[in-house]
Each structure stands twice: as C-alpha cells, then as structure tokens.
All heavy atoms as TSV, in Angstrom:
chain	resi	resn	atom	element	x	y	z
A	1	MET	N	N	0.846	-1.184	0.000
A	1	MET	CA	C	0.000	0.000	0.000
A	1	MET	C	C	0.890	1.245	0.000
A	1	MET	O	O	1.778	1.380	0.829
A	1	MET	CB	C	-0.894	-0.006	1.235
A	1	MET	CG	C	-1.857	1.127	1.274
A	1	MET	SD	S	-3.052	0.836	2.621
A	1	MET	CE	C	-3.451	2.464	3.048
A	2	GLN	N	N	0.627	2.137	-0.939
A	2	GLN	CA	C	1.413	3.365	-1.029
A	2	GLN	C	C	0.918	4.375	-0.005
A	2	GLN	O	O	-0.289	4.479	0.238
A	2	GLN	CB	C	1.302	3.966	-2.426
A	2	GLN	CG	C	1.992	3.159	-3.491
A	2	GLN	CD	C	1.942	3.857	-4.834
A	2	GLN	OE1	O	1.051	4.659	-5.095
A	2	GLN	NE2	N	2.881	3.540	-5.688
A	3	PRO	N	N	1.835	5.140	0.590
A	3	PRO	CA	C	1.415	6.158	1.553
A	3	PRO	C	C	0.706	7.309	0.848
A	3	PRO	O	O	0.895	7.537	-0.350
A	3	PRO	CB	C	2.731	6.624	2.170
A	3	PRO	CG	C	3.771	6.310	1.151
A	3	PRO	CD	C	3.281	5.085	0.424
A	4	LEU	N	N	-0.106	8.009	1.613
A	4	LEU	CA	C	-0.769	9.191	1.078
A	4	LEU	C	C	0.240	10.322	0.996
A	4	LEU	O	O	1.175	10.412	1.784
A	4	LEU	CB	C	-1.933	9.599	1.974
A	4	LEU	CG	C	-3.056	8.580	2.129
A	4	LEU	CD1	C	-4.100	9.097	3.117
A	4	LEU	CD2	C	-3.701	8.260	0.801
A	5	ALA	N	N	0.041	11.207	0.037
A	5	ALA	CA	C	0.904	12.376	-0.134
A	5	ALA	C	C	0.030	13.543	-0.567
A	5	ALA	O	O	-1.144	13.366	-0.906
A	5	ALA	CB	C	1.979	12.086	-1.169
A	6	PHE	N	N	0.606	14.723	-0.540
A	6	PHE	CA	C	-0.109	15.927	-0.939
A	6	PHE	C	C	0.733	16.724	-1.914
A	6	PHE	O	O	1.958	16.697	-1.858
A	6	PHE	CB	C	-0.414	16.813	0.282
A	6	PHE	CG	C	-1.343	16.179	1.263
A	6	PHE	CD1	C	-0.856	15.432	2.321
A	6	PHE	CD2	C	-2.712	16.309	1.124
A	6	PHE	CE1	C	-1.703	14.839	3.241
A	6	PHE	CE2	C	-3.578	15.712	2.028
A	6	PHE	CZ	C	-3.073	14.977	3.082
A	7	SER	N	N	0.065	17.433	-2.802
A	7	SER	CA	C	0.746	18.371	-3.687
A	7	SER	C	C	-0.087	19.645	-3.766
A	7	SER	O	O	-1.266	19.652	-3.408
A	7	SER	CB	C	0.958	17.769	-5.080
A	7	SER	OG	O	-0.269	17.495	-5.709
A	8	SER	N	N	0.516	20.708	-4.224
A	8	SER	CA	C	-0.180	21.982	-4.346
A	8	SER	C	C	-1.220	21.919	-5.460
A	8	SER	O	O	-0.945	21.405	-6.554
A	8	SER	CB	C	0.833	23.091	-4.646
A	8	SER	OG	O	0.174	24.291	-4.960
A	9	ALA	N	N	-2.391	22.453	-5.203
A	9	ALA	CA	C	-3.434	22.489	-6.229
A	9	ALA	C	C	-3.032	23.386	-7.397
A	9	ALA	O	O	-3.542	23.226	-8.511
A	9	ALA	CB	C	-4.746	22.969	-5.619
A	10	ALA	N	N	-2.087	24.295	-7.168
A	10	ALA	CA	C	-1.625	25.181	-8.241
A	10	ALA	C	C	-0.897	24.415	-9.341
A	10	ALA	O	O	-0.715	24.934	-10.444
A	10	ALA	CB	C	-0.729	26.274	-7.663
A	11	GLU	N	N	-0.501	23.189	-9.067
A	11	GLU	CA	C	0.199	22.360	-10.056
A	11	GLU	C	C	-0.748	21.703	-11.064
A	11	GLU	O	O	-0.293	21.059	-12.000
A	11	GLU	CB	C	0.996	21.266	-9.341
A	11	GLU	CG	C	2.085	21.794	-8.431
A	11	GLU	CD	C	2.784	20.689	-7.663
A	11	GLU	OE1	O	2.669	19.498	-8.040
A	11	GLU	OE2	O	3.440	21.013	-6.659
A	12	TYR	N	N	-2.055	21.856	-10.861
A	12	TYR	CA	C	-3.046	21.171	-11.695
A	12	TYR	C	C	-3.882	22.186	-12.464
A	12	TYR	O	O	-4.180	23.265	-11.960
A	12	TYR	CB	C	-3.982	20.321	-10.822
A	12	TYR	CG	C	-3.253	19.213	-10.114
A	12	TYR	CD1	C	-2.606	19.439	-8.903
A	12	TYR	CD2	C	-3.192	17.939	-10.669
A	12	TYR	CE1	C	-1.916	18.429	-8.253
A	12	TYR	CE2	C	-2.509	16.922	-10.027
A	12	TYR	CZ	C	-1.873	17.172	-8.825
A	12	TYR	OH	O	-1.184	16.175	-8.189
A	13	PRO	N	N	-4.321	21.822	-13.668
A	13	PRO	CA	C	-5.226	22.721	-14.402
A	13	PRO	C	C	-6.600	22.749	-13.723
A	13	PRO	O	O	-6.990	21.788	-13.039
A	13	PRO	CB	C	-5.311	22.090	-15.794
A	13	PRO	CG	C	-4.952	20.658	-15.594
A	13	PRO	CD	C	-4.001	20.610	-14.426
A	14	LEU	N	N	-7.319	23.845	-13.913
A	14	LEU	CA	C	-8.652	23.965	-13.307
A	14	LEU	C	C	-9.575	22.836	-13.745
A	14	LEU	O	O	-10.433	22.415	-12.977
A	14	LEU	CB	C	-9.274	25.317	-13.635
A	14	LEU	CG	C	-8.733	26.513	-12.857
A	14	LEU	CD1	C	-9.475	27.786	-13.262
A	14	LEU	CD2	C	-8.830	26.306	-11.359
A	15	SER	N	N	-9.381	22.322	-14.948
A	15	SER	CA	C	-10.241	21.224	-15.417
A	15	SER	C	C	-10.061	19.996	-14.521
A	15	SER	O	O	-11.041	19.322	-14.185
A	15	SER	CB	C	-9.938	20.882	-16.872
A	15	SER	OG	O	-8.578	20.513	-17.026
A	16	ARG	N	N	-8.838	19.697	-14.113
A	16	ARG	CA	C	-8.589	18.542	-13.240
A	16	ARG	C	C	-9.123	18.804	-11.836
A	16	ARG	O	O	-9.702	17.919	-11.205
A	16	ARG	CB	C	-7.085	18.243	-13.189
A	16	ARG	CG	C	-6.752	16.997	-12.414
A	16	ARG	CD	C	-7.287	15.760	-13.151
A	16	ARG	NE	N	-6.832	14.556	-12.487
A	16	ARG	CZ	C	-7.642	13.635	-11.985
A	16	ARG	NH1	N	-8.939	13.774	-12.073
A	16	ARG	NH2	N	-7.165	12.567	-11.415
A	17	LEU	N	N	-8.949	20.032	-11.350
A	17	LEU	CA	C	-9.455	20.379	-10.019
A	17	LEU	C	C	-10.977	20.339	-9.982
A	17	LEU	O	O	-11.563	19.873	-9.006
A	17	LEU	CB	C	-8.941	21.756	-9.601
A	17	LEU	CG	C	-7.423	21.884	-9.446
A	17	LEU	CD1	C	-7.048	23.329	-9.111
A	17	LEU	CD2	C	-6.885	20.921	-8.405
A	18	ALA	N	N	-11.622	20.796	-11.058
A	18	ALA	CA	C	-13.084	20.741	-11.121
A	18	ALA	C	C	-13.561	19.290	-11.098
A	18	ALA	O	O	-14.552	18.960	-10.444
A	18	ALA	CB	C	-13.594	21.464	-12.367
A	19	GLY	N	N	-12.844	18.414	-11.789
A	19	GLY	CA	C	-13.181	16.991	-11.774
A	19	GLY	C	C	-13.018	16.384	-10.390
A	19	GLY	O	O	-13.849	15.585	-9.957
A	20	LEU	N	N	-11.955	16.766	-9.679
A	20	LEU	CA	C	-11.758	16.277	-8.314
A	20	LEU	C	C	-12.854	16.784	-7.383
A	20	LEU	O	O	-13.342	16.052	-6.525
A	20	LEU	CB	C	-10.388	16.714	-7.783
A	20	LEU	CG	C	-9.191	15.942	-8.310
A	20	LEU	CD1	C	-7.896	16.639	-7.930
A	20	LEU	CD2	C	-9.218	14.520	-7.781
A	21	PHE	N	N	-13.238	18.047	-7.553
A	21	PHE	CA	C	-14.318	18.618	-6.742
A	21	PHE	C	C	-15.602	17.831	-6.958
A	21	PHE	O	O	-16.268	17.425	-6.006
A	21	PHE	CB	C	-14.520	20.088	-7.112
A	21	PHE	CG	C	-15.513	20.807	-6.250
A	21	PHE	CD1	C	-15.085	21.613	-5.205
A	21	PHE	CD2	C	-16.882	20.683	-6.466
A	21	PHE	CE1	C	-15.996	22.282	-4.402
A	21	PHE	CE2	C	-17.798	21.343	-5.670
A	21	PHE	CZ	C	-17.354	22.147	-4.631
A	22	THR	N	N	-15.941	17.587	-8.219
A	22	THR	CA	C	-17.156	16.841	-8.554
A	22	THR	C	C	-17.096	15.426	-7.980
A	22	THR	O	O	-18.066	14.945	-7.386
A	22	THR	CB	C	-17.353	16.806	-10.079
A	22	THR	OG1	O	-17.521	18.148	-10.555
A	22	THR	CG2	C	-18.569	15.982	-10.470
A	23	ALA	N	N	-15.955	14.757	-8.125
A	23	ALA	CA	C	-15.807	13.390	-7.620
A	23	ALA	C	C	-15.939	13.339	-6.101
A	23	ALA	O	O	-16.416	12.336	-5.548
A	23	ALA	CB	C	-14.457	12.822	-8.044
A	24	SER	N	N	-15.570	14.422	-5.425
A	24	SER	CA	C	-15.665	14.467	-3.967
A	24	SER	C	C	-17.113	14.391	-3.481
A	24	SER	O	O	-17.366	14.022	-2.338
A	24	SER	CB	C	-15.029	15.754	-3.432
A	24	SER	OG	O	-13.655	15.767	-3.714
A	25	PHE	N	N	-18.050	14.753	-4.329
A	25	PHE	CA	C	-19.461	14.745	-3.954
A	25	PHE	C	C	-20.245	13.604	-4.606
A	25	PHE	O	O	-21.476	13.590	-4.554
A	25	PHE	CB	C	-20.100	16.098	-4.292
A	25	PHE	CG	C	-19.664	17.200	-3.355
A	25	PHE	CD1	C	-18.578	17.994	-3.659
A	25	PHE	CD2	C	-20.328	17.404	-2.157
A	25	PHE	CE1	C	-18.156	18.994	-2.790
A	25	PHE	CE2	C	-19.924	18.393	-1.281
A	25	PHE	CZ	C	-18.831	19.197	-1.598
A	26	ALA	N	N	-19.547	12.643	-5.185
A	26	ALA	CA	C	-20.221	11.485	-5.778
A	26	ALA	C	C	-20.979	10.737	-4.688
A	26	ALA	O	O	-20.450	10.466	-3.610
A	26	ALA	CB	C	-19.204	10.576	-6.441
A	27	GLY	N	N	-22.231	10.441	-4.929
A	27	GLY	CA	C	-23.053	9.733	-3.967
A	27	GLY	C	C	-23.590	10.603	-2.838
A	27	GLY	O	O	-24.249	10.107	-1.932
A	28	TYR	N	N	-23.313	11.886	-2.888
A	28	TYR	CA	C	-23.777	12.831	-1.876
A	28	TYR	C	C	-25.283	13.017	-2.004
A	28	TYR	O	O	-25.851	12.861	-3.081
A	28	TYR	CB	C	-23.039	14.156	-2.075
A	28	TYR	CG	C	-23.115	15.132	-0.938
A	28	TYR	CD1	C	-22.565	14.851	0.306
A	28	TYR	CD2	C	-23.716	16.374	-1.108
A	28	TYR	CE1	C	-22.619	15.763	1.339
A	28	TYR	CE2	C	-23.763	17.297	-0.083
A	28	TYR	CZ	C	-23.210	16.986	1.142
A	28	TYR	OH	O	-23.268	17.900	2.158
A	29	LEU	N	N	-25.944	13.366	-0.919
A	29	LEU	CA	C	-27.394	13.549	-0.928
A	29	LEU	C	C	-27.824	14.560	-1.988
A	29	LEU	O	O	-28.802	14.354	-2.703
A	29	LEU	CB	C	-27.864	14.000	0.460
A	29	LEU	CG	C	-29.363	14.209	0.628
A	29	LEU	CD1	C	-30.120	12.903	0.379
A	29	LEU	CD2	C	-29.670	14.738	2.013
A	30	VAL	N	N	-27.092	15.666	-2.087
A	30	VAL	CA	C	-27.362	16.689	-3.107
A	30	VAL	C	C	-26.189	16.657	-4.086
A	30	VAL	O	O	-25.113	17.164	-3.772
A	30	VAL	CB	C	-27.486	18.093	-2.475
A	30	VAL	CG1	C	-27.732	19.144	-3.533
A	30	VAL	CG2	C	-28.574	18.110	-1.417
A	31	PRO	N	N	-26.364	16.028	-5.253
A	31	PRO	CA	C	-25.255	15.925	-6.203
A	31	PRO	C	C	-24.745	17.309	-6.606
A	31	PRO	O	O	-25.522	18.235	-6.801
A	31	PRO	CB	C	-25.867	15.207	-7.402
A	31	PRO	CG	C	-27.098	14.564	-6.895
A	31	PRO	CD	C	-27.573	15.401	-5.753
A	32	MET	N	N	-23.427	17.430	-6.701
A	32	MET	CA	C	-22.811	18.687	-7.111
A	32	MET	C	C	-21.885	18.406	-8.277
A	32	MET	O	O	-21.122	17.442	-8.242
A	32	MET	CB	C	-22.023	19.307	-5.958
A	32	MET	CG	C	-22.882	19.676	-4.769
A	32	MET	SD	S	-21.937	20.420	-3.457
A	32	MET	CE	C	-21.624	22.030	-4.137
A	33	GLU	N	N	-21.967	19.233	-9.288
A	33	GLU	CA	C	-21.063	19.115	-10.421
A	33	GLU	C	C	-20.397	20.463	-10.629
A	33	GLU	O	O	-21.079	21.482	-10.780
A	33	GLU	CB	C	-21.801	18.683	-11.679
A	33	GLU	CG	C	-20.865	18.396	-12.812
A	33	GLU	CD	C	-21.541	17.705	-13.980
A	33	GLU	OE1	O	-22.571	17.054	-13.776
A	33	GLU	OE2	O	-21.015	17.840	-15.093
A	34	MET	N	N	-19.070	20.471	-10.613
A	34	MET	CA	C	-18.315	21.704	-10.757
A	34	MET	C	C	-17.744	21.787	-12.167
A	34	MET	O	O	-17.056	20.869	-12.622
A	34	MET	CB	C	-17.179	21.754	-9.727
A	34	MET	CG	C	-16.364	23.020	-9.772
A	34	MET	SD	S	-17.293	24.530	-9.424
A	34	MET	CE	C	-17.605	24.349	-7.671
A	35	SER	N	N	-18.037	22.891	-12.845
A	35	SER	CA	C	-17.461	23.135	-14.165
A	35	SER	C	C	-16.176	23.938	-13.997
A	35	SER	O	O	-15.901	24.509	-12.932
A	35	SER	CB	C	-18.451	23.918	-15.034
A	35	SER	OG	O	-18.620	25.234	-14.510
A	36	VAL	N	N	-15.392	24.009	-15.051
A	36	VAL	CA	C	-14.164	24.807	-15.026
A	36	VAL	C	C	-14.510	26.273	-14.771
A	36	VAL	O	O	-13.884	26.932	-13.932
A	36	VAL	CB	C	-13.371	24.647	-16.338
A	36	VAL	CG1	C	-12.182	25.594	-16.376
A	36	VAL	CG2	C	-12.917	23.203	-16.501
A	37	ASP	N	N	-15.515	26.793	-15.486
A	37	ASP	CA	C	-15.916	28.194	-15.289
A	37	ASP	C	C	-16.445	28.419	-13.876
A	37	ASP	O	O	-16.156	29.447	-13.262
A	37	ASP	CB	C	-16.975	28.605	-16.311
A	37	ASP	CG	C	-16.423	28.694	-17.728
A	37	ASP	OD1	O	-15.193	28.839	-17.881
A	37	ASP	OD2	O	-17.223	28.633	-18.673
A	38	GLY	N	N	-17.208	27.467	-13.365
A	38	GLY	CA	C	-17.740	27.584	-12.011
A	38	GLY	C	C	-16.637	27.608	-10.970
A	38	GLY	O	O	-16.680	28.381	-10.012
A	39	LEU	N	N	-15.610	26.769	-11.164
A	39	LEU	CA	C	-14.503	26.752	-10.221
A	39	LEU	C	C	-13.699	28.046	-10.321
A	39	LEU	O	O	-13.301	28.610	-9.305
A	39	LEU	CB	C	-13.609	25.541	-10.460
A	39	LEU	CG	C	-12.440	25.392	-9.495
A	39	LEU	CD1	C	-12.910	25.337	-8.040
A	39	LEU	CD2	C	-11.602	24.168	-9.837
A	40	ALA	N	N	-13.488	28.538	-11.528
A	40	ALA	CA	C	-12.756	29.801	-11.700
A	40	ALA	C	C	-13.486	30.941	-10.988
A	40	ALA	O	O	-12.851	31.769	-10.315
A	40	ALA	CB	C	-12.585	30.112	-13.180
A	41	GLU	N	N	-14.803	30.985	-11.112
A	41	GLU	CA	C	-15.588	32.011	-10.427
A	41	GLU	C	C	-15.485	31.855	-8.912
A	41	GLU	O	O	-15.348	32.835	-8.184
A	41	GLU	CB	C	-17.058	31.931	-10.852
A	41	GLU	CG	C	-17.309	32.404	-12.266
A	41	GLU	CD	C	-18.748	32.212	-12.697
A	41	GLU	OE1	O	-19.636	32.043	-11.827
A	41	GLU	OE2	O	-18.989	32.217	-13.917
A	42	ARG	N	N	-15.539	30.627	-8.441
A	42	ARG	CA	C	-15.470	30.377	-6.997
A	42	ARG	C	C	-14.096	30.747	-6.438
A	42	ARG	O	O	-13.992	31.327	-5.358
A	42	ARG	CB	C	-15.772	28.905	-6.737
A	42	ARG	CG	C	-15.947	28.592	-5.291
A	42	ARG	CD	C	-16.527	27.215	-5.114
A	42	ARG	NE	N	-16.847	27.040	-3.708
A	42	ARG	CZ	C	-17.588	26.081	-3.241
A	42	ARG	NH1	N	-18.102	25.188	-4.054
A	42	ARG	NH2	N	-17.824	25.997	-1.963
A	43	VAL	N	N	-13.047	30.417	-7.172
A	43	VAL	CA	C	-11.687	30.767	-6.745
A	43	VAL	C	C	-11.573	32.284	-6.586
A	43	VAL	O	O	-11.037	32.771	-5.590
A	43	VAL	CB	C	-10.639	30.220	-7.747
A	43	VAL	CG1	C	-9.275	30.855	-7.532
A	43	VAL	CG2	C	-10.542	28.699	-7.631
A	44	ALA	N	N	-12.092	33.027	-7.548
A	44	ALA	CA	C	-12.013	34.488	-7.493
A	44	ALA	C	C	-12.912	35.070	-6.400
A	44	ALA	O	O	-12.484	35.926	-5.624
A	44	ALA	CB	C	-12.387	35.078	-8.850
A	45	ALA	N	N	-14.144	34.613	-6.324
A	45	ALA	CA	C	-15.122	35.188	-5.386
A	45	ALA	C	C	-14.805	34.859	-3.929
A	45	ALA	O	O	-15.081	35.668	-3.039
A	45	ALA	CB	C	-16.532	34.698	-5.730
A	46	GLU	N	N	-14.230	33.686	-3.682
A	46	GLU	CA	C	-14.001	33.237	-2.306
A	46	GLU	C	C	-12.536	33.365	-1.880
A	46	GLU	O	O	-12.147	32.857	-0.837
A	46	GLU	CB	C	-14.475	31.796	-2.147
A	46	GLU	CG	C	-15.968	31.653	-2.371
A	46	GLU	CD	C	-16.463	30.230	-2.227
A	46	GLU	OE1	O	-15.761	29.392	-1.620
A	46	GLU	OE2	O	-17.560	29.940	-2.727
A	47	ASP	N	N	-11.743	34.054	-2.698
A	47	ASP	CA	C	-10.319	34.252	-2.388
A	47	ASP	C	C	-9.592	32.935	-2.127
A	47	ASP	O	O	-8.768	32.830	-1.220
A	47	ASP	CB	C	-10.140	35.194	-1.189
A	47	ASP	CG	C	-10.683	36.580	-1.449
A	47	ASP	OD1	O	-10.448	37.104	-2.560
A	47	ASP	OD2	O	-11.345	37.135	-0.562
A	48	ILE	N	N	-9.899	31.925	-2.935
A	48	ILE	CA	C	-9.237	30.630	-2.782
A	48	ILE	C	C	-7.808	30.752	-3.292
A	48	ILE	O	O	-7.563	31.262	-4.377
A	48	ILE	CB	C	-10.016	29.522	-3.528
A	48	ILE	CG1	C	-11.366	29.300	-2.823
A	48	ILE	CG2	C	-9.206	28.237	-3.596
A	48	ILE	CD1	C	-12.313	28.385	-3.533
A	49	HIS	N	N	-6.874	30.302	-2.484
A	49	HIS	CA	C	-5.456	30.386	-2.791
A	49	HIS	C	C	-4.991	28.999	-3.237
A	49	HIS	O	O	-4.805	28.098	-2.407
A	49	HIS	CB	C	-4.704	30.852	-1.539
A	49	HIS	CG	C	-3.308	31.264	-1.813
A	49	HIS	ND1	N	-2.233	30.483	-1.467
A	49	HIS	CD2	C	-2.810	32.378	-2.394
A	49	HIS	CE1	C	-1.125	31.103	-1.822
A	49	HIS	NE2	N	-1.447	32.258	-2.383
A	50	LEU	N	N	-4.831	28.817	-4.555
A	50	LEU	CA	C	-4.515	27.491	-5.080
A	50	LEU	C	C	-3.131	27.002	-4.657
A	50	LEU	O	O	-2.919	25.801	-4.497
A	50	LEU	CB	C	-4.651	27.473	-6.599
A	50	LEU	CG	C	-6.084	27.614	-7.115
A	50	LEU	CD1	C	-6.097	27.641	-8.642
A	50	LEU	CD2	C	-6.979	26.512	-6.596
A	51	ALA	N	N	-2.188	27.916	-4.430
A	51	ALA	CA	C	-0.852	27.492	-3.992
A	51	ALA	C	C	-0.895	26.900	-2.579
A	51	ALA	O	O	-0.090	26.030	-2.248
A	51	ALA	CB	C	0.118	28.660	-4.058
A	52	SER	N	N	-1.835	27.353	-1.760
A	52	SER	CA	C	-1.982	26.813	-0.403
A	52	SER	C	C	-2.940	25.622	-0.357
A	52	SER	O	O	-2.907	24.838	0.589
A	52	SER	CB	C	-2.503	27.895	0.550
A	52	SER	OG	O	-1.573	28.943	0.651
A	53	SER	N	N	-3.803	25.507	-1.345
A	53	SER	CA	C	-4.756	24.402	-1.412
A	53	SER	C	C	-4.003	23.122	-1.760
A	53	SER	O	O	-2.929	23.163	-2.362
A	53	SER	CB	C	-5.833	24.693	-2.457
A	53	SER	OG	O	-6.567	25.837	-2.096
A	54	ARG	N	N	-4.560	21.992	-1.397
A	54	ARG	CA	C	-3.862	20.720	-1.582
A	54	ARG	C	C	-4.687	19.682	-2.332
A	54	ARG	O	O	-5.905	19.629	-2.205
A	54	ARG	CB	C	-3.471	20.122	-0.224
A	54	ARG	CG	C	-2.460	20.965	0.523
A	54	ARG	CD	C	-1.112	20.904	-0.179
A	54	ARG	NE	N	-0.118	21.710	0.481
A	54	ARG	CZ	C	0.364	22.855	-0.010
A	54	ARG	NH1	N	-0.072	23.337	-1.154
A	54	ARG	NH2	N	1.289	23.518	0.639
A	55	VAL	N	N	-3.973	18.874	-3.104
A	55	VAL	CA	C	-4.530	17.703	-3.766
A	55	VAL	C	C	-3.967	16.487	-3.041
A	55	VAL	O	O	-2.749	16.380	-2.843
A	55	VAL	CB	C	-4.156	17.671	-5.262
A	55	VAL	CG1	C	-4.574	16.355	-5.900
A	55	VAL	CG2	C	-4.802	18.845	-6.000
A	56	LEU	N	N	-4.847	15.613	-2.599
A	56	LEU	CA	C	-4.447	14.369	-1.949
A	56	LEU	C	C	-4.084	13.363	-3.034
A	56	LEU	O	O	-4.838	13.177	-3.988
A	56	LEU	CB	C	-5.593	13.820	-1.099
A	56	LEU	CG	C	-5.411	12.424	-0.528
A	56	LEU	CD1	C	-4.314	12.423	0.526
A	56	LEU	CD2	C	-6.713	11.898	0.031
A	57	LEU	N	N	-2.933	12.745	-2.876
A	57	LEU	CA	C	-2.478	11.724	-3.826
A	57	LEU	C	C	-2.547	10.366	-3.150
A	57	LEU	O	O	-2.059	10.190	-2.033
A	57	LEU	CB	C	-1.046	12.016	-4.268
A	57	LEU	CG	C	-0.819	13.387	-4.885
A	57	LEU	CD1	C	0.672	13.649	-5.068
A	57	LEU	CD2	C	-1.556	13.515	-6.195
A	58	SER	N	N	-3.167	9.421	-3.817
A	58	SER	CA	C	-3.282	8.058	-3.304
A	58	SER	C	C	-3.092	7.104	-4.475
A	58	SER	O	O	-3.700	7.304	-5.535
A	58	SER	CB	C	-4.650	7.847	-2.662
A	58	SER	OG	O	-4.792	6.519	-2.218
A	59	GLY	N	N	-2.244	6.130	-4.307
A	59	GLY	CA	C	-2.004	5.203	-5.403
A	59	GLY	C	C	-1.325	5.863	-6.584
A	59	GLY	O	O	-1.494	5.440	-7.718
A	60	GLY	N	N	-0.614	6.943	-6.332
A	60	GLY	CA	C	0.113	7.631	-7.396
A	60	GLY	C	C	-0.691	8.657	-8.169
A	60	GLY	O	O	-0.163	9.290	-9.071
A	61	GLY	N	N	-1.970	8.807	-7.843
A	61	GLY	CA	C	-2.794	9.761	-8.583
A	61	GLY	C	C	-3.640	10.614	-7.661
A	61	GLY	O	O	-3.807	10.302	-6.479
A	62	PRO	N	N	-4.194	11.706	-8.198
A	62	PRO	CA	C	-5.061	12.588	-7.403
A	62	PRO	C	C	-6.295	11.854	-6.910
A	62	PRO	O	O	-6.932	11.106	-7.650
A	62	PRO	CB	C	-5.447	13.693	-8.386
A	62	PRO	CG	C	-4.410	13.659	-9.449
A	62	PRO	CD	C	-3.997	12.220	-9.550
A	63	ALA	N	N	-6.611	12.043	-5.613
A	63	ALA	CA	C	-7.748	11.351	-5.019
A	63	ALA	C	C	-8.671	12.271	-4.229
A	63	ALA	O	O	-9.766	11.871	-3.863
A	63	ALA	CB	C	-7.257	10.234	-4.106
A	64	GLY	N	N	-8.248	13.480	-3.954
A	64	GLY	CA	C	-9.070	14.396	-3.169
A	64	GLY	C	C	-8.564	15.809	-3.296
A	64	GLY	O	O	-7.469	16.057	-3.805
A	65	LEU	N	N	-9.374	16.750	-2.828
A	65	LEU	CA	C	-9.064	18.168	-2.974
A	65	LEU	C	C	-9.455	18.916	-1.716
A	65	LEU	O	O	-10.557	18.743	-1.201
A	65	LEU	CB	C	-9.845	18.731	-4.180
A	65	LEU	CG	C	-9.743	20.222	-4.466
A	65	LEU	CD1	C	-8.314	20.608	-4.821
A	65	LEU	CD2	C	-10.689	20.584	-5.608
A	66	GLY	N	N	-8.554	19.735	-1.222
A	66	GLY	CA	C	-8.822	20.611	-0.082
A	66	GLY	C	C	-8.538	22.041	-0.501
A	66	GLY	O	O	-7.391	22.380	-0.824
A	67	LEU	N	N	-9.574	22.872	-0.553
A	67	LEU	CA	C	-9.406	24.265	-0.976
A	67	LEU	C	C	-9.215	25.167	0.232
A	67	LEU	O	O	-9.958	25.063	1.211
A	67	LEU	CB	C	-10.629	24.718	-1.784
A	67	LEU	CG	C	-10.861	23.954	-3.086
A	67	LEU	CD1	C	-12.173	24.390	-3.733
A	67	LEU	CD2	C	-9.704	24.157	-4.047
A	68	ILE	N	N	-8.240	26.051	0.154
A	68	ILE	CA	C	-7.921	26.987	1.238
A	68	ILE	C	C	-8.216	28.401	0.755
A	68	ILE	O	O	-7.678	28.843	-0.264
A	68	ILE	CB	C	-6.436	26.891	1.639
A	68	ILE	CG1	C	-6.055	25.469	2.043
A	68	ILE	CG2	C	-6.091	27.907	2.724
A	68	ILE	CD1	C	-6.752	24.955	3.267
A	69	ALA	N	N	-9.067	29.113	1.491
A	69	ALA	CA	C	-9.355	30.515	1.194
A	69	ALA	C	C	-8.573	31.378	2.175
A	69	ALA	O	O	-8.606	31.135	3.384
A	69	ALA	CB	C	-10.846	30.796	1.300
A	70	ARG	N	N	-7.846	32.350	1.663
A	70	ARG	CA	C	-7.053	33.231	2.514
A	70	ARG	C	C	-7.728	34.598	2.544
A	70	ARG	O	O	-8.011	35.180	1.515
A	70	ARG	CB	C	-5.648	33.351	1.962
A	70	ARG	CG	C	-4.979	31.990	1.843
A	70	ARG	CD	C	-3.587	32.128	1.423
A	70	ARG	NE	N	-2.791	32.010	2.642
A	70	ARG	CZ	C	-1.499	32.242	2.696
A	70	ARG	NH1	N	-0.855	32.644	1.649
A	70	ARG	NH2	N	-0.873	32.083	3.836
A	71	ARG	N	N	-7.955	35.055	3.743
A	71	ARG	CA	C	-8.589	36.369	3.926
A	71	ARG	C	C	-7.772	37.153	4.923
A	71	ARG	O	O	-7.332	36.622	5.932
A	71	ARG	CB	C	-10.026	36.193	4.405
A	71	ARG	CG	C	-10.882	35.511	3.358
A	71	ARG	CD	C	-12.320	35.375	3.811
A	71	ARG	NE	N	-13.104	34.768	2.755
A	71	ARG	CZ	C	-13.430	33.485	2.702
A	71	ARG	NH1	N	-13.035	32.672	3.654
A	71	ARG	NH2	N	-14.152	33.011	1.707
A	72	GLY	N	N	-7.599	38.426	4.655
A	72	GLY	CA	C	-6.811	39.247	5.560
A	72	GLY	C	C	-5.354	38.891	5.478
A	72	GLY	O	O	-4.869	38.320	4.519
A	73	TRP	N	N	-4.639	39.255	6.516
A	73	TRP	CA	C	-3.196	39.003	6.522
A	73	TRP	C	C	-2.920	37.610	7.004
A	73	TRP	O	O	-1.896	37.087	6.996
A	73	TRP	CB	C	-2.489	40.034	7.407
A	73	TRP	CG	C	-2.613	41.390	6.801
A	73	TRP	CD1	C	-3.529	42.349	7.146
A	73	TRP	CD2	C	-1.874	41.932	5.729
A	73	TRP	NE1	N	-3.379	43.457	6.348
A	73	TRP	CE2	C	-2.363	43.236	5.469
A	73	TRP	CE3	C	-0.840	41.470	4.944
A	73	TRP	CZ2	C	-1.849	44.050	4.482
A	73	TRP	CZ3	C	-0.332	42.278	3.956
A	73	TRP	CH2	C	-0.836	43.549	3.748
C-alpha cells in the first residue's frame, strides 16, 4: 500500500481540479457538479489560494481536494 501524499493544487489545471471537486461529492445527498468556469468564479469570489490548497495523492494519482481561502493578513 502506497502512503498518502499531498501536492499543491496550483500544479493542476482547473479542469482537473473541477473533476476532483465533482468526484468528492459522488453519492452525496445533493449531487454537485463543478465546471471549469464555475470553479474559476469560486476561486475568485471566495479568495481561494490554489498554492496553499492541496490535492491528496493516493495510489500515485489525485484522489481528493482541499481548498484553502485566505482572507486578511
């Protein structure tokens, strides 16, 4: 079993991050689908900092997404 690792979300195109976001809600009570444009709008509106945000790597590939919004100093 390979250990879990993390990488910066800034290393991935928005299309891949939108896919990870959508996959994170698979089977959720209220299905959510994130488009590239929708994620770009959310990043701008919510001050999401992609360099601080993380992609979880499992089995050598992206498996999850954690978005970090930075506000203030």
